[in-house]
Phi, psi and omega in degrees: 000146176263139180282136173252109193233001183209161176295325177298318178294322177298314178300319179296321178296321178298319177293315179301330183291352174292330185257336183204156177290147180238136177247137178232135173245115176270120188239138174250124181288348181259005184247122180296321179298317179299319178296317179297318179292319177302314179300318179297317180293319179296319178297316178296321178297316178298328181277358178079025180293325184259137175273342180237153179289155172256134181265123184266123174245117173271111190296327179291329182280331185222064182297332178295321178290318178301315178297320180295318178299313179303314181291308186293323182264358178055046178244149173291149177287127177218150166215135355287153180209133171251135179232130169255134185234139174219134182056035177075011184236140175289124180248351180200138178208135175221156180228160174051226185281004171277356177278109183235119185308315182295326177291319177300315179299320178296317178298319176305317185294336179280345184267000000 
């Protein structure tokens, strides 16, 4: 996973999403569910389930970026949360145990 650590990086991802889908995983270090989902995503990534990287945002470390994502994509704040973005717009979002690596990979393939 690639770390998402600044508003500048968030802006760059929005621009990059014009050419390709972007995946973001919003993670809370204080949530057991978030940790379990993170482990599942990391394992899937190691197994080559995803063709594109997932960008990891630790919400406690970068609340400004989390707030910007919530505002810019007009999504409610959730953790854990996976968001797929294309053309600067959220096209897919799941939270908690509805985050399934194979479903994310399938959604990527439709974009």
